[in-house]
N, C-alpha and C positions, 0 to 999 in steps of 0.2 A: 504494500500500500504506500502511495506517495506520502512523504512526511509532511506535506502541506495540507493534507486532508484528514478529516475525522469521520468515521462511519458510525452512525447511530442506528440501532435496531429497535423496532417497536412492533407491537402486535396489532393486527387488524382482524377483528372478529365479525364474521357474517354468519349468523346462526351457528351451525356446528363447524363451520369452516374457519380455520385459523391459518393465516399466512404471515410470514415475516417480511416486512418491507424494510428496505435500506434507504436511508437518506444521507446524502453526502454533503457535508459542510466544508467550505474552504477556509482554512485559517488565513490565507492570503487576502481574503476580503475583510480587512481590518481597517476601518476608515480613519481612525485616529488613535493616538496614544498619548497619555500623560506621563511624563518622566519627572520623577521626584529625586532630587539630589540630596541624599542623606548626609553626604560630606558637607554640603552647604548648610544644612540644618545644624550640624555640629559647630561649624565655623560661626554661624550667627549667634548661637547660644554663648559661645566664648566672648563674642563682641558685646552681647547684652550683659553678661556677667561682669565684664570689665567696666562697663558703663555704670552699673548700679553699685559696684563696690562689694567688698568682702562682708560688710555688716548687713547687707540686704539680701534676702532670699528670693528665689524665683519660683513663681507658680506659672507653669506652662499650660495654656488653654488648648485642649484638643477636642472640643465639642464638634458636633456635626461631622463625625468620622474624620477628625483631624482636619477640618475645613476642606473635606473632600479628598484629602491626599492619602488616606489610610491611617486611621488612628493607631492601630496596633504597631504598624511599621514606624511611624514617626515617634510614637511614645517610647519605643525601645531606645531611641536615640536621645530624646528630650530628657528621659529619666536619668541619663548620665550627668545632666547639668542642673535639673530642677529638683527642688525639695518637695514639690507638690504638682500633681496634674489635675486640671479642672475639666470636668465634663458637665453636660446639662442634666442628663437623665440617668435613672438606674440602669437602663439597657446599655447605655454607652459605658457606664462603669463596669457592668458585667462583661462586656466584650473585652475590655482591657484586662480584667482579672483572669478570665479564661485563657487569654494569650500568654499569661505568665508575668505580666508587668508587676513589679514589686514596689514601685514608687507610690507613696500614699496618694489617694484619689479624693478630690473634693467634688461632691455632687451639688450643683448650683440650684437646681429646681427644688421646690418644696415637696419633700417625700413624706407621705403619711403612713405608709405601710409597705412591707416587702414580703413577697411570698417566700416561704422557707426553702423552696427549691430553686430560687433565683440565685445566680452567682453572687450578686451583691450581698445577699443575706450572709453568706459564708465570709465575705469580705468584712462585713460588720462584726461578725463574731471574732475575727482576728484583729480587729482594730485597724484594718488597712483602708477603710473608707470613712471619710468625714462628711457629715450632713450639715446643710445650712438651715438655720432656724430663721423663719420669716415673720414671726410674731408670737405673742403670748398664746393665741388660740392654736397656732401650729405647734407650739411647744408640747402641748398635752399629747399629741400624736407621737412625737419623738420619745417622750417618757414611756408611753405604752409599748412602743417598739423596743426600747431598751429592756423593759421588764420581760417582754416576750423572749428576747434573745438571751437574757440572763446575765448581762454584763453592762457596764457603763459605756456610753457611746461618745466618741469624740465629735464635737459639733463646733460650728462657727456661726456667729450672728451677723446677719446682713442688716445694715441700717439704711433706710431710705432717706437720703439727704436731698432728694428732689427729683430723681429720675422717675419715681412712681412706677417701677416695674419690678415688683417684689420687694421683700424686706420689711422690717418693722418700722413704724412711724417714729418720729423723733420723740414724741411724748411718752412712748412706752419702752424706748431703747434701753435706758438706764436700768429700769426695773427688770427687764427681760435678762439683761446681762447678769444682774445680781442674782436672779432666780437660778440661772444656770450654774453660776459659781458655787452656790450653796447646795445644789442637788447632788446626791450621792450616785445617781445613775447617769450623770452627764459629766463630760470633761470639756471645758471651754478651751478650744485650740486657737481660735482667732475671732477677730471682728473686722468686718469689711463694708465697703460701700462701692457705688459705681457712679462714675461721672456722667453728666448729661452731654457735654460738648467740649471734651478735652482737646479736640482738634483745633478749634478756632477761638473759643471763648475762655480766656484766662481768668477774667473777672468772675464769671459764674463758677468756674472750677475752684477758685479760691473761696467762694462762698460755701460750696459744699465741703471743701477741706476744713474750713473753720467750724462748720456744723458738726462734722465728725470729731474734731478736737473737743468741742464742748461736751459731747456725750462721754468721751473718754475721761475728761477732767471732772465730770460730775459723779463718777463712781465713788463708792465709800472708801475704796483703797485702790492704789494703782494696780494695773494688770501686771502680771509677771513678765519679765523680759522675753520669755519664750512664747508668749502669746502673740500670734501673727496678726499684724495690722496691715491691711492692704486696700488701696483705693485706685492706684495707677493702672490704667490699661496701656496699650501700646503708645497711644498719643501722649499720655501723661508721662510715661516712662521716658520716652525719647526727648520730650521738650522741657520738662520741669522736674528737676531733682527734688524739689521740696514736696513732691507727691509720693516719693518712694517709700517712706516709713521703713518698716523692717521687712517688707515683701512687696514685690510688684507682680501684677497678674497680666501676663503677656501672651497674646495669641498671634496676631498678624505679623509682628516683628520677626518671629522665628522663621516665617515663610520668606523673609527677605523683602517684605514690602511694608509700606506705611500708608495711612490714609492720605488722599490727595490734599495737598496744602501743608503737609508736615515734612520737614527735612529729615531724610533717613540718617541713621547712625553711619558714621564713616566706615567704609570697607564691608558693609553688609552685602550679602550675596543673594541673588534670586535663586529660589529653590525649584520653581516649577517651569517646565517646558511642555507645551502642547503641540504635537506634530501630526501632520497628515501628508497627503500627496495630491498633486494636481490630477484631477480626473478627466477634464475635458477642456477643449479650446474652441472659441468661436470668434469669428471676425465680423464686426459690425461697421456700418457706414456712418459717416458723420450725420448727426441729428437723429439717429435711431435710438430708441429707448431700450433699456435692459431691465428685466425682472418685473415682479408684480407691481402694479400701479404705475409702472414706468417712472419710478422715482429718480432714475439716473439717465441722462441723455448724453450720448457721445458728442463731443465738440470737435472731433476729428476722426478719421478712420482708426478704429481701435481693435485691439486684440484682447479678448476677454477670457479669463480663466475661470473654470468652475471647480470649487473646492468642496469635497463631499462631507461637509460638516455644517450643521445648522442649529437652530434653537432646540431641536429635540435632543441634541447631544450636550446642550448647555451653553452654546455660544450665544452671547447676548443679542437681543433684538434691538433694532433702531440704531445700529452703529455704522451703517453703510452711508457713504457719501451721497448727498442729494443736492443737485444744483450747485450753488457756490459754497455749500456747507461741507467741510471736510469731515471724514469719519475715521474709522479705525484702519489699521494697516496690518498686513501679514508679512513675515520674513520669508524670502524666496531663496532656495538653495538648489544645488545640483542633486542628482539622485542619491548620492552618498551622504548628504548633509555636511559636506566638507567645504565647498566653495559657496560663498554668499553672492547672490546676484543683486540683492537690494531689497527694499521694502515696497510692497505694492498696496495700493488703497483698496479697501473693501467698498463696493459700490452698490447702491440700490437696496432693495429689501433683503433682509436675512430670512431665508426660507427654512422649512422644517428640517431639511437634511442637506442643504447646500448654501453656499454663498458665492457671489461673483466678485472677482478682483480684476483690476485693470492692469494688464501686463504689457501695454503698448510700449512702455519705456524699458521693458526687460525682454527683448526679442528672443534671447537664447533659451528661455524657459520653455519646457515641453512637458508632455504627459508623463506622469509619475515622478516629476521633480519634487523635491522636498518643500513643504510649506510649514512654517511655524505660526500657529494661531496665537500662541503666547511664547515669546522668545525670552531667553535668559541673557541675551546679549544686550547690555545696557545702552549700546549705541543705536539699537533698533527702535523704530516707532511702534513695534508690536509687543512691548513689554506689558506685564500684568498691570503696572501702574498706569500706563498709557491707555490700555483698553478700558480699565475701570473709569478713567477720567472721561472718555468719550461716552461710555454707557451711563455715566452719572451715578455710579454706585461705588461702595467701598470695595477694595480688591478682594476681600474674602467672600463677598457676594458673588464674584465671578467664579472662583475656584470651587467653592462649595456647591455650586449648581452644575458643575460638569457631571454628566450622567454617570452613574455607577457602571453602565455598560461600556463606557470608554475604558480601555485597558490601561492599567497603571504598571509602570516599571520603575525600578529603584536603582539609583547609582550609589553604591556603597564604597567607602574608602577601605581598601584592603592593605594590610601591612605587607611590606616587602623587605628583602634582606638589605637593601640600601637605604639611603636617607629619604628617598622619594616615596610618594604614595601612589598607588595605582587604583583607579576607579573601575569597578566592575558593575555591569548592567545586570540586575537581578530582577527576574519577572516573577509575578505571583499567579 
């Protein structure tokens, strides 16, 4: 059997007649692939650690399947640098625990109960999972869960300083923290809050920071030094060291990106590359329209390339050039992805399973030549940051929406006998 094909057998039943049908699937029909550079993840974590200093701990956020990059794979690397991993739901925590991740896990959503057969239940019995308490009413559910498990549970308190997306109100925060400190079935591991607009609004961020300070100073006695205090997300961590406290909570920065409008940390590296190949070529005359609704019109005889990826795979809609409005770009390579031909504009409507690009200025590009929808080359116009800016969303909204059906591969740094490191492409 050809190594590029897979044979699937299935049964077809017609009354008493049974026959085996064979369906042939071609592995070569793989329209795109996301490549995650785990070496770059390690590098970025070292940059972040150097930025926050030795006295500050790191909580690495890996919710939404590690922002779509594979939570278990990236967590295995992040755990070498972070003291804590944050997820949103019990199922996300369970996936990490089953994979063998040993770094403590913080579950951000309000958990009221856990089935005893759920992986997170056993994580709680071992003290490997910390729960976030969102209010006095929520606290009773956590206490009952602790009694059911038969051991004290490590918890953190989330204080709502203005975002109004979970957490206890300012009026009950002090009493809630005191209740937890005095309860024998609970261990207070941390107190946290979340900024509303740390990207652009320093004044509002300082207001939240001061509200958080007020809660901490109103306690009957100071919290111990090992109690984790964290408010800074990626934007706060990068821009304002006064937000660091003794822990920062970072997600986007370890991917090598920052929100649009925030200057990245020096020497941070892109982690994500999204690749495909050119599927088709069309020549159109001047003044002819391309794509649904004719949103792009050729101003000259043009050579149009068709890329077999669209919004069904997670490529953002509304990023094609229209009229005088510039849109997103893709990076164009030869067939081996070795020689760069340049950046080509995405034009017109993004379709369900394809986009059109203008290759008029790249005449040497042909069928099956390489296309990067997201490029890790910082000189390209097709970087994650550039694409997110055109789409009008944060970078993690781009990568977390890439379909799970798009194949992920991983570049890992392998030790060698000399002083250099060799990256190996590892597929899952």
